[in-house]
Kinemage of the C-alpha trace (Angstrom):
@kinemage 1
@onewidth
@group {chain A} dominant
@subgroup {mainchain}
@vectorlist {calphas} color= white
{ca met a 1} P 13.637 -11.680 -1.956
{ca thr a 2} L 14.581 -12.789 -5.098
{ca gly a 3} L 11.831 -13.793 -7.639
{ca his a 4} L 9.207 -11.305 -5.389
{ca pro a 5} L 7.801 -8.515 -7.108
{ca ile a 6} L 9.533 -4.836 -7.068
{ca leu a 7} L 6.840 -2.506 -5.249
{ca leu a 8} L 8.618 0.250 -4.940
{ca asp a 9} L 11.127 1.502 -7.325
{ca val a 10} L 13.304 4.506 -7.150
{ca gln a 11} L 15.365 5.623 -9.770
{ca ala a 12} L 17.802 8.541 -9.932
{ca leu a 13} L 16.437 10.807 -7.094
{ca gly a 14} L 17.712 13.672 -6.560
{ca lys a 15} L 16.891 16.472 -3.771
{ca ser a 16} L 18.352 19.769 -2.535
{ca val a 17} L 17.128 22.029 0.419
{ca pro a 18} L 17.409 25.825 0.432
{ca gly a 19} L 20.577 27.119 1.012
{ca pro a 20} L 21.237 25.504 -1.668
{ca arg a 21} L 22.195 22.399 -0.131
{ca arg a 22} L 22.029 19.020 -2.185
{ca leu a 23} L 20.755 16.395 0.138
{ca phe a 24} L 21.286 13.564 -2.053
{ca arg a 25} L 21.840 12.510 -5.876
{ca ser a 26} L 21.446 9.544 -8.369
{ca leu a 27} L 19.618 7.893 -5.465
{ca asp a 28} L 18.427 4.136 -6.748
{ca leu a 29} L 16.128 1.772 -4.543
{ca gln a 30} L 14.064 -1.357 -5.256
{ca val a 31} L 12.181 -3.101 -2.218
{ca arg a 32} L 10.364 -6.147 -3.327
{ca ala a 33} L 7.443 -7.670 -1.702
{ca gly a 34} L 8.015 -8.917 1.765
{ca glu a 35} L 11.458 -7.145 2.447
{ca leu a 36} L 11.878 -4.742 4.773
{ca val a 37} L 14.718 -2.170 4.275
{ca ala a 38} L 16.084 0.078 6.894
{ca ile a 39} L 17.792 3.508 6.104
{ca ile a 40} L 20.416 5.170 8.243
{ca gly a 41} L 22.842 7.836 8.259
{ca glu a 42} L 23.481 10.738 10.245
{ca ser a 43} L 20.952 13.625 11.315
{ca gly a 44} L 20.374 16.417 8.818
{ca val a 45} L 21.111 13.982 5.707
{ca gly a 46} L 17.702 13.943 4.361
{ca lys a 47} L 16.254 10.408 5.840
{ca ser a 48} L 12.666 11.948 6.412
{ca thr a 49} L 12.812 14.144 3.312
{ca leu a 50} L 13.388 10.904 1.499
{ca leu a 51} L 10.578 9.016 3.176
{ca asn a 52} L 8.420 12.143 2.474
{ca ile a 53} L 8.969 11.713 -1.279
{ca leu a 54} L 8.716 8.073 -1.350
{ca ala a 55} L 5.184 8.903 0.066
{ca gly a 56} L 4.350 11.526 -2.471
{ca leu a 57} L 4.174 14.420 0.480
{ca asp a 58} L 7.304 16.022 -1.041
{ca asp a 59} L 8.720 16.277 -4.481
{ca ala a 60} L 12.011 15.501 -5.772
{ca asp a 61} L 14.233 17.392 -7.913
{ca asp a 62} L 15.297 14.747 -10.681
{ca gly a 63} L 14.183 10.894 -11.105
{ca gln a 64} L 11.139 8.977 -10.204
{ca val a 65} L 9.608 6.901 -7.635
{ca ala a 66} L 6.885 3.994 -8.599
{ca ile a 67} L 5.204 2.416 -6.270
{ca asp a 68} L 3.241 -1.208 -7.650
{ca gly a 69} L 3.871 0.194 -11.536
{ca thr a 70} L 2.491 3.864 -10.611
{ca ile a 71} L 5.064 6.600 -10.891
{ca leu a 72} L 4.075 9.419 -8.585
{ca gly a 73} L 5.178 11.951 -10.945
{ca ser a 74} L 2.593 11.195 -13.453
{ca leu a 75} L -0.410 11.968 -10.984
{ca asp a 76} L -1.965 15.181 -9.994
{ca glu a 77} L -2.637 15.830 -6.534
{ca ala a 78} L -5.881 14.034 -6.385
{ca ala a 79} L -4.682 10.693 -7.891
{ca arg a 80} L -1.999 11.127 -5.563
{ca thr a 81} L -3.809 11.357 -2.641
{ca arg a 82} L -5.846 8.441 -3.825
{ca leu a 83} L -2.596 6.502 -4.243
{ca arg a 84} L -1.239 7.371 -0.647
{ca arg a 85} L -5.006 6.418 0.558
{ca glu a 86} L -5.151 2.913 -1.094
{ca arg a 87} L -1.376 1.515 -1.293
{ca ile a 88} L 0.830 3.458 1.530
{ca gly a 89} L 0.785 2.988 5.309
{ca phe a 90} L 2.918 5.730 7.252
{ca val a 91} L 3.990 5.014 10.858
{ca phe a 92} L 4.743 8.218 11.984
{ca gln a 93} L 7.106 8.473 14.874
{ca ala a 94} L 4.643 10.800 16.923
{ca phe a 95} L 2.389 8.282 16.351
{ca his a 96} L -0.565 10.495 15.405
{ca ile a 97} L -3.148 8.510 17.221
{ca leu a 98} L -6.442 10.720 17.065
{ca pro a 99} L -7.261 11.100 20.775
{ca tyr a 100} L -11.612 11.931 20.180
{ca leu a 101} L -11.837 8.685 18.235
{ca thr a 102} L -11.668 4.866 19.988
{ca leu a 103} L -8.441 2.728 18.959
{ca arg a 104} L -10.762 0.678 16.826
{ca gln a 105} L -11.620 3.891 15.016
{ca asn a 106} L -8.384 4.863 14.578
{ca val a 107} L -6.979 1.981 13.086
{ca ala a 108} L -10.125 1.647 10.765
{ca leu a 109} L -9.623 5.063 9.404
{ca pro a 110} L -7.870 4.270 6.393
{ca leu a 111} L -10.526 1.863 5.203
{ca ala a 112} L -13.284 4.629 6.128
{ca leu a 113} L -11.204 6.926 3.368
{ca ile a 114} L -11.358 4.224 0.718
{ca ser a 115} L -14.632 2.435 1.436
{ca pro a 116} L -18.034 2.680 2.153
{ca asp a 117} L -18.632 -0.366 3.861
{ca ala a 118} L -18.146 0.534 7.694
{ca asp a 119} L -18.907 -3.034 9.109
{ca ala a 120} L -16.148 -4.326 7.110
{ca ala a 121} L -13.962 -1.865 8.171
{ca glu a 122} L -14.741 -2.277 11.998
{ca thr a 123} L -14.286 -5.979 11.596
{ca arg a 124} L -10.733 -5.635 9.630
{ca ala a 125} L -9.600 -3.051 12.470
{ca thr a 126} L -10.650 -5.408 15.459
{ca ala a 127} L -8.392 -8.337 13.593
{ca met a 128} L -5.599 -5.954 13.232
{ca leu a 129} L -5.603 -5.187 17.107
{ca thr a 130} L -5.859 -8.512 17.926
{ca ala a 131} L -2.779 -8.936 15.573
{ca val a 132} L -0.561 -6.619 17.288
{ca gly a 133} L -1.974 -7.582 20.766
{ca leu a 134} L -4.530 -5.217 21.684
{ca gly a 135} L -7.589 -7.135 20.728
{ca asp a 136} L -9.430 -6.275 24.056
{ca arg a 137} L -8.722 -2.601 23.426
{ca gly a 138} L -10.747 -1.536 20.795
{ca asp a 139} L -13.196 0.562 22.911
{ca gly a 140} L -10.301 2.416 24.764
{ca tyr a 141} L -8.436 5.730 23.813
{ca ala a 142} L -5.155 6.892 23.204
{ca arg a 143} L -4.974 8.193 26.926
{ca asp a 144} L -5.317 4.884 28.183
{ca leu a 145} L -2.281 3.449 26.595
{ca ser a 146} L 1.581 3.636 27.052
{ca gly a 147} L 4.137 4.329 24.281
{ca gly a 148} L 4.726 0.814 23.291
{ca glu a 149} L 1.073 0.382 23.090
{ca leu a 150} L 0.206 3.534 20.825
{ca gln a 151} L 3.187 2.553 18.269
{ca arg a 152} L 1.406 -0.667 18.059
{ca val a 153} L -1.787 0.865 17.166
{ca ala a 154} L 0.379 3.108 14.645
{ca ile a 155} L 1.488 -0.140 13.091
{ca ala a 156} L -1.956 -1.836 13.028
{ca arg a 157} L -3.629 1.500 11.136
{ca ala a 158} L -0.340 1.440 8.637
{ca leu a 159} L -1.419 -2.320 7.749
{ca val a 160} L -4.971 -2.476 8.042
{ca his a 161} L -5.924 -1.576 4.274
{ca arg a 162} L -3.070 -3.974 3.238
{ca pro a 163} L -0.980 -1.487 1.511
{ca ser a 164} L 1.793 -2.314 -1.264
{ca leu a 165} L 4.289 -0.004 0.686
{ca ile a 166} L 4.909 0.559 4.373
{ca leu a 167} L 6.763 3.562 5.694
{ca ala a 168} L 8.171 4.338 9.177
{ca asp a 169} L 10.025 7.248 10.418
{ca glu a 170} L 12.402 6.411 13.393
{ca pro a 171} L 9.647 4.141 14.739
{ca thr a 172} L 11.114 3.312 18.233
{ca gly a 173} L 12.741 6.928 18.646
{ca asn a 174} L 10.459 7.749 21.653
{ca leu a 175} L 10.390 4.039 23.429
{ca asp a 176} L 12.659 2.292 25.864
{ca pro a 177} L 14.997 -0.403 24.631
{ca asp a 178} L 12.576 -3.526 25.736
{ca thr a 179} L 9.332 -1.988 24.159
{ca ala a 180} L 11.697 -0.654 21.327
{ca ser a 181} L 12.702 -4.464 20.210
{ca arg a 182} L 9.117 -5.583 20.780
{ca val a 183} L 7.709 -3.160 18.403
{ca leu a 184} L 10.471 -3.349 15.819
{ca ala a 185} L 9.886 -7.513 15.595
{ca leu a 186} L 6.352 -6.820 15.020
{ca phe a 187} L 6.626 -4.155 12.484
{ca ala a 188} L 9.459 -6.368 10.707
{ca asn a 189} L 7.309 -9.727 10.943
{ca ala a 190} L 4.072 -7.587 9.718
{ca val a 191} L 5.537 -6.669 6.463
{ca arg a 192} L 6.409 -9.962 5.823
{ca asp a 193} L 3.490 -11.457 6.574
{ca asn a 194} L 1.425 -8.861 4.648
{ca gly a 195} L 3.739 -9.086 1.325
{ca ala a 196} L 4.597 -5.254 1.734
{ca ala a 197} L 7.596 -3.488 0.793
{ca gly a 198} L 8.682 -1.762 4.061
{ca val a 199} L 11.183 0.982 4.341
{ca met a 200} L 12.305 2.329 8.097
{ca val a 201} L 14.535 5.326 8.350
{ca thr a 202} L 16.487 5.290 11.793
{ca his a 203} L 19.683 6.799 13.234
{ca ser a 204} L 19.911 3.557 15.517
{ca asp a 205} L 22.428 0.528 14.346
{ca ala a 206} L 19.815 -1.646 16.977
{ca ser a 207} L 16.746 -0.806 15.215
{ca ala a 208} L 18.317 -1.262 11.732
{ca ala a 209} L 19.349 -4.956 12.659
{ca ile a 210} L 15.803 -6.198 12.168
{ca ala a 211} L 15.666 -5.552 8.249
{ca asp a 212} L 16.811 -7.615 5.554
{ca arg a 213} L 18.822 -4.785 4.186
{ca val a 214} L 20.600 -1.868 5.699
{ca leu a 215} L 21.783 1.334 3.636
{ca thr a 216} L 23.547 4.076 4.839
{ca leu a 217} L 21.707 7.401 2.995
{ca gly a 218} L 24.781 10.160 1.986
{ca ala a 219} L 25.203 12.837 -0.666
{ca asp a 220} L 25.562 10.085 -3.404
{ca gly a 221} L 22.707 8.528 -2.434
{ca leu a 222} L 22.876 4.821 -1.079
{ca val a 223} L 25.176 2.412 0.040
{ca glu a 224} L 24.279 -1.026 1.088
{ca arg a 225} L 26.120 -1.941 4.298
{ca arg a 226} L 28.097 -4.916 4.332
{ca gly a 227} L 29.108 -7.863 6.684
{ca arg a 228} L 26.608 -7.102 9.291
């Protein structure tokens, strides 16, 4: 990935939780365009908290996060919300597919929030559903899909607005091994093909293996795993 632009730049990040207990300190992370990074660690070390900080949903105690050159800490809440809508795609562990919208409407939602062009949003959503193998299911609803299919819809929604940063929280935690393998390959290829920076947090070594780099989160920050 050398030579590709850095889309996520995290410097000297620190976070504590009530107790008080420090989750991590002096955490540095740079992720380049087209690169997928997996962050592993035991339960309770702060993986999901870190992901929420990267998404601007939570604040760090120290340090800074920059997305495509924009420092999150320099933004007010309205500007931070706009940045999330325009530059970040989030694949949630629990999918969060809205049951009263069609799959096409679910995937088009990020575009609907940033653009008044409904036709263009629908066309792009249909293309993304086709890319994840669900092009003929756009008029269906979440109740008609398996867990793996729902996760593919979630990935399509995270990518539809071509974000600079794609985040995934335990994206295969509820899937069987075969479905998990297919979903992971789809996610990794989508990150690379779209030239985004991808960060996935997981407790699974098998899930982490799809990434370009695997980092272990601990109290002193991130350490790269060697000899994979």
